[in-house]
MARZA-221714 format. One record per residue: residue number from 1; residue in three letters; chain; y, x, z of N, C-alpha, C in turn. Coordinates in Angstrom, 2 decimals, always signed. Each point is the difference from the previous one (the first is absolute). Example, Ala and Ser with C-alpha at 12.3 -4.5 7.8 and 13.67 -1.06 7.14 Angstrom:
% residues 2
+-----+-----+---+---------+---------+---------+---------+---------+---------+---------+---------+---------+
!   k !   r ! c !     n.y !     n.x !     n.z !    ca.y !    ca.x !    ca.z !     c.y !     c.x !     c.z !
+-----+-----+---+---------+---------+---------+---------+---------+---------+---------+---------+---------+
!   1 ! ala ! A !   -5.69 !  +13.19 !   +7.80 !   +1.19 !   -0.89 !   +0.00 !   +1.20 !   +0.90 !   +0.00 !
!   2 ! ser ! A !   +1.05 !   -0.35 !   -0.72 !   +1.19 !   +0.82 !   +0.06 !   +1.09 !   -0.77 !   +0.73 !
+-----+-----+---+---------+---------+---------+---------+---------+---------+---------+---------+---------+
This chain:
% residues 80
+-----+-----+---+---------+---------+---------+---------+---------+---------+---------+---------+---------+
!   k !   r ! c !     n.y !     n.x !     n.z !    ca.y !    ca.x !    ca.z !     c.y !     c.x !     c.z !
+-----+-----+---+---------+---------+---------+---------+---------+---------+---------+---------+---------+
!   1 ! met ! A !  +14.43 !   +4.68 !  -18.28 !   +0.58 !   -1.32 !   +0.21 !   +0.59 !   -0.04 !   +1.39 !
!   2 ! asn ! A !   +1.24 !   -0.41 !   +0.08 !   +0.70 !   -0.02 !   +1.28 !   +0.32 !   -1.43 !   +0.41 !
!   3 ! leu ! A !   -0.83 !   -0.95 !   -0.42 !   +0.20 !   -1.40 !   +0.34 !   -0.90 !   -0.39 !   +1.15 !
!   4 ! lys ! A !   +0.53 !   -0.81 !   +0.89 !   -0.77 !   -0.51 !   +1.13 !   +0.16 !   -1.51 !   +0.00 !
!   5 ! ile ! A !   -1.11 !   -0.73 !   -0.07 !   +0.09 !   -1.46 !   -0.03 !   +0.30 !   -0.49 !   +1.41 !
!   6 ! ile ! A !   +0.85 !   -1.00 !   +0.09 !   +0.39 !   -0.58 !   +1.29 !   -0.83 !   -1.26 !   +0.22 !
!   7 ! ser ! A !   -0.54 !   -0.14 !   +1.21 !   -0.87 !   -1.14 !   +0.29 !   +0.48 !   -0.79 !   +1.21 !
!   8 ! thr ! A !   +1.30 !   -0.21 !   +0.09 !   +0.54 !   -0.82 !   +1.08 !   -0.23 !   -1.47 !   -0.31 !
!   9 ! glu ! A !   +0.31 !   -0.86 !   +0.97 !   -0.17 !   -1.43 !   -0.20 !   +0.89 !   -0.51 !   -1.14 !
!  10 ! lys ! A !   +1.23 !   +0.50 !   -0.08 !   +0.91 !   -0.39 !   -1.07 !   -0.53 !   +0.44 !   -1.36 !
!  11 ! ala ! A !   -0.55 !   +1.21 !   -0.07 !   -0.54 !   +0.51 !   -1.26 !   -1.20 !   -0.83 !   -0.46 !
!  12 ! val ! A !   -0.85 !   -0.40 !   +0.94 !   -1.17 !   -0.82 !   -0.35 !   +0.44 !   -1.39 !   -0.47 !
!  13 ! met ! A !   +1.05 !   -0.55 !   +0.61 !   +0.52 !   -1.29 !   -0.45 !   +0.55 !   +0.10 !   -1.41 !
!  14 ! lys ! A !   +0.67 !   +1.12 !   -0.35 !   +0.52 !   +0.20 !   -1.35 !   -1.14 !   +0.13 !   -1.01 !
!  15 ! ile ! A !   -1.10 !   +0.64 !   +0.41 !   -1.17 !   +0.12 !   -0.88 !   -0.52 !   -1.38 !   -0.35 !
!  16 ! glu ! A !   -0.16 !   -0.84 !   +1.01 !   -0.59 !   -1.32 !   -0.21 !   +0.94 !   -0.98 !   -0.70 !
!  17 ! ala ! A !   +1.28 !   +0.02 !   +0.36 !   +0.93 !   -1.00 !   -0.52 !   +0.69 !   +0.40 !   -1.30 !
!  18 ! glu ! A !   +0.34 !   +1.29 !   -0.15 !   +0.84 !   +0.41 !   -1.12 !   -0.64 !   +0.99 !   -0.96 !
!  19 ! asn ! A !   -1.26 !   +0.40 !   +0.25 !   -0.69 !   +0.98 !   -0.84 !   +0.74 !   +1.34 !   -0.01 !
!  20 ! val ! A !   +0.43 !   +0.44 !   +1.20 !   +0.79 !   +1.21 !   +0.16 !   -0.72 !   +0.97 !   +0.92 !
!  21 ! leu ! A !   -0.11 !   +1.26 !   -0.45 !   -0.53 !   +1.07 !   +0.85 !   +1.17 !   +0.78 !   +0.57 !
!  22 ! thr ! A !   -0.13 !   +0.46 !   +1.25 !   +1.07 !   +0.73 !   +0.67 !   -0.47 !   +1.41 !   +0.29 !
!  23 ! phe ! A !   +0.81 !   +0.98 !   -0.41 !   -0.32 !   +1.41 !   +0.19 !   +1.14 !   +0.71 !   +0.71 !
!  24 ! glu ! A !   -0.30 !   +1.17 !   +0.52 !   +1.00 !   +0.88 !   +0.59 !   -0.12 !   +1.36 !   -0.67 !
!  25 ! thr ! A !   +1.13 !   +0.63 !   -0.31 !   -0.01 !   +1.31 !   -0.64 !   +1.24 !   +0.78 !   +0.44 !
!  26 ! asn ! A !   +0.10 !   +1.23 !   -0.49 !   +1.16 !   +0.81 !   +0.35 !   +1.18 !   -0.39 !   -0.88 !
!  27 ! met ! A !   +1.16 !   +0.57 !   +0.27 !   +1.23 !   -0.39 !   -0.67 !   +0.19 !   +0.63 !   -1.38 !
!  28 ! ile ! A !   -0.84 !   +0.94 !   -0.39 !   +0.23 !   +0.78 !   -1.21 !   -0.22 !   -0.81 !   -1.28 !
!  29 ! lys ! A !   -0.99 !   -0.87 !   -0.02 !   -0.38 !   -0.69 !   -1.24 !   +0.91 !   -1.17 !   -0.32 !
!  30 ! asn ! A !   +0.17 !   -0.24 !   -1.31 !   +0.76 !   -1.17 !   -0.44 !   -0.96 !   -1.12 !   -0.38 !
!  31 ! lys ! A !   +0.54 !   -1.16 !   -0.37 !   -0.83 !   -1.17 !   -0.26 !   -0.99 !   +0.20 !   -1.13 !
!  32 ! glu ! A !   +0.45 !   +0.66 !   -1.09 !   -0.89 !   +0.20 !   -1.14 !   -1.18 !   +0.88 !   +0.36 !
!  33 ! glu ! A !   +0.24 !   +1.07 !   +0.75 !   -1.09 !   +0.89 !   +0.42 !   -0.97 !   -0.72 !   +0.93 !
!  34 ! ile ! A !   +0.53 !   -0.80 !   +0.91 !   -0.84 !   -0.75 !   +0.93 !   -0.86 !   -1.01 !   -0.75 !
!  35 ! lys ! A !   +0.62 !   -0.73 !   -0.93 !   -0.73 !   -1.01 !   -0.78 !   -1.14 !   +0.64 !   -0.78 !
!  36 ! lys ! A !   +0.29 !   +1.11 !   -0.67 !   -1.02 !   +0.69 !   -0.79 !   -1.14 !   +0.50 !   +0.89 !
!  37 ! glu ! A !   +0.33 !   +0.53 !   +1.17 !   -1.02 !   +0.53 !   +0.90 !   -0.91 !   -1.11 !   +0.53 !
!  38 ! ile ! A !   +0.58 !   -1.15 !   +0.36 !   -0.80 !   -1.12 !   +0.50 !   -0.89 !   -0.55 !   -1.10 !
!  39 ! glu ! A !   +0.56 !   -0.19 !   -1.20 !   -0.79 !   -0.55 !   -1.11 !   -1.16 !   +0.91 !   -0.36 !
!  40 ! glu ! A !   +0.21 !   +1.31 !   -0.01 !   -1.08 !   +0.92 !   -0.35 !   -1.02 !   +0.13 !   +1.11 !
!  41 ! ser ! A !   +0.44 !   -0.02 !   +1.24 !   -0.91 !   +0.19 !   +1.13 !   -0.95 !   -1.18 !   +0.19 !
!  42 ! phe ! A !   +0.52 !   -1.22 !   -0.15 !   -0.79 !   -1.18 !   +0.29 !   -0.42 !   -0.77 !   -1.26 !
!  43 ! asp ! A !   +0.38 !   +0.48 !   -1.19 !   -0.34 !   -0.63 !   -1.28 !   +0.45 !   -1.46 !   -0.02 !
!  44 ! ile ! A !   +1.29 !   -0.22 !   +0.31 !   +0.59 !   -1.33 !   +0.02 !   +1.31 !   +0.02 !   -0.77 !
!  45 ! lys ! A !   +0.54 !   -1.18 !   -0.29 !   +1.30 !   -0.14 !   -0.64 !   +0.99 !   -0.59 !   +1.00 !
!  46 ! ile ! A !   +1.20 !   +0.57 !   +0.02 !   +1.03 !   -0.44 !   +0.93 !   +1.14 !   -0.63 !   -0.80 !
!  47 ! asp ! A !   +0.45 !   -1.18 !   +0.44 !   +1.12 !   -0.67 !   -0.64 !   +1.34 !   +0.53 !   +0.50 !
!  48 ! lys ! A !   +0.10 !   +0.21 !   +1.30 !   +1.29 !   +0.35 !   +0.58 !   -0.18 !   +0.87 !   +1.24 !
!  49 ! ile ! A !   +0.90 !   +0.95 !   +0.18 !   +0.02 !   +0.87 !   +1.18 !   +1.31 !   -0.23 !   +0.73 !
!  50 ! arg ! A !   -0.08 !   -0.21 !   +1.30 !   +1.19 !   -0.06 !   +0.84 !   -0.15 !   +1.08 !   +1.07 !
!  51 ! thr ! A !   +1.09 !   +0.64 !   +0.36 !   -0.06 !   +1.05 !   +1.02 !   +0.96 !   -0.31 !   +1.13 !
!  52 ! leu ! A !   -0.37 !   +0.50 !   +1.17 !   +0.82 !   -0.15 !   +1.19 !   -0.02 !   +1.34 !   +0.72 !
!  53 ! ile ! A !   +1.17 !   +0.52 !   +0.32 !   +0.07 !   +1.26 !   +0.72 !   +0.10 !   -0.32 !   +1.49 !
!  54 ! his ! A !   -0.96 !   +0.54 !   +0.76 !   -0.09 !   -0.26 !   +1.43 !   -0.14 !   +1.34 !   +0.72 !
!  55 ! gly ! A !   +1.09 !   +0.48 !   +0.57 !   -0.03 !   +1.32 !   +0.63 !   -0.11 !   +1.07 !   -1.07 !
!  56 ! asn ! A !   -0.99 !   +0.86 !   +0.11 !   -0.22 !   +1.02 !   -1.01 !   -1.20 !   -0.33 !   -0.89 !
!  57 ! lys ! A !   -0.37 !   -1.27 !   -0.06 !   -1.12 !   -0.44 !   -0.82 !   +0.46 !   -1.06 !   -0.98 !
!  58 ! lys ! A !   -0.74 !   -0.14 !   -1.07 !   +0.28 !   -1.01 !   -1.01 !   -1.16 !   -0.99 !   +0.01 !
!  59 ! ile ! A !   +0.32 !   -1.27 !   +0.17 !   -0.99 !   -1.07 !   -0.02 !   +0.02 !   -0.60 !   -1.40 !
!  60 ! ile ! A !   -1.18 !   -0.15 !   -0.59 !   -0.11 !   -0.53 !   -1.36 !   -0.73 !   -1.34 !   +0.03 !
!  61 ! tyr ! A !   +0.61 !   -0.98 !   -0.65 !   -0.64 !   -1.29 !   -0.21 !   -0.35 !   -0.09 !   -1.48 !
!  62 ! ala ! A !   -1.28 !   +0.02 !   -0.32 !   -0.47 !   +0.00 !   -1.39 !   -0.59 !   -1.37 !   -0.33 !
!  63 ! lys ! A !   +0.71 !   -0.76 !   -0.84 !   -0.50 !   -1.31 !   -0.43 !   -0.94 !   +0.21 !   -1.16 !
!  64 ! leu ! A !   -1.25 !   -0.39 !   +0.19 !   -1.01 !   +0.21 !   -1.02 !   +0.05 !   -1.08 !   -1.07 !
!  65 ! asn ! A !   -0.50 !   +0.36 !   -1.17 !   -0.13 !   -0.92 !   -1.12 !   -0.99 !   -1.10 !   +0.39 !
!  66 ! lys ! A !   +0.13 !   -1.16 !   -0.63 !   -0.88 !   -1.13 !   +0.35 !   -1.47 !   +0.28 !   -0.30 !
!  67 ! thr ! A !   -0.28 !   +0.95 !   -0.91 !   -1.39 !   +0.32 !   -0.31 !   -0.65 !   +0.84 !   +1.10 !
!  68 ! asn ! A !   +0.81 !   +0.66 !   +0.83 !   -0.49 !   +0.80 !   +1.11 !   +0.37 !   -0.69 !   +1.30 !
!  69 ! leu ! A !   -1.00 !   -0.22 !   +0.85 !   +0.26 !   -0.64 !   +1.28 !   +0.15 !   +1.05 !   +1.09 !
!  70 ! ala ! A !   +1.06 !   -0.11 !   +0.77 !   +0.27 !   +0.96 !   +1.08 !   -1.08 !   -0.07 !   +1.06 !
!  71 ! ile ! A !   -0.56 !   -1.17 !   +0.22 !   -1.03 !   -0.14 !   +1.03 !   -1.27 !   +0.78 !   -0.38 !
!  72 ! asp ! A !   -0.30 !   +0.08 !   -1.30 !   -1.16 !   +0.78 !   -0.44 !   +0.22 !   +1.49 !   +0.23 !
!  73 ! val ! A !   +1.20 !   +0.49 !   -0.31 !   +0.33 !   +1.41 !   +0.20 !   +0.00 !   +0.33 !   +1.49 !
!  74 ! ala ! A !   +0.59 !   -0.90 !   +0.81 !   +0.06 !   +0.21 !   +1.44 !   -1.39 !   +0.00 !   +0.63 !
!  75 ! thr ! A !   -0.87 !   -0.84 !   -0.49 !   -1.38 !   -0.04 !   +0.51 !   -0.72 !   +1.30 !   -0.35 !
!  76 ! lys ! A !   +0.21 !   +0.50 !   -1.21 !   -0.62 !   +1.25 !   -0.44 !   +0.49 !   +1.17 !   +0.86 !
!  77 ! leu ! A !   +1.27 !   -0.04 !   +0.41 !   +0.57 !   +1.06 !   +0.82 !   -0.29 !   -0.17 !   +1.49 !
!  78 ! gly ! A !   -0.53 !   -1.15 !   +0.39 !   -0.35 !   -0.23 !   +1.40 !   +1.15 !   -0.50 !   +0.85 !
!  79 ! val ! A !   +1.03 !   -0.55 !   -0.62 !   +1.14 !   -0.53 !   +0.74 !   -0.34 !   -1.37 !   +0.58 !
!  80 ! ile ! A !   -0.69 !   -0.80 !   -0.76 !   -0.38 !   -1.35 !   +0.45 !   -1.49 !   -0.02 !   +0.28 !
+-----+-----+---+---------+---------+---------+---------+---------+---------+---------+---------+---------+
């Protein structure tokens, strides 16, 4: 797994307000591969993936399904 969760102040605000987890990964993977990897790794369902290319890294915003709370996943990972 080449995903790194981002725990900046903006990322924590997105977790609380929008049920969105923020990750960083390399440029090689596409949205479908990223979505599948996140869903299998954390046993969650994702509604939508948005990506942002920043330098030589790809930032992923993963909007979780309403049945999965981002704050629960973030707490399990030690972000919050």
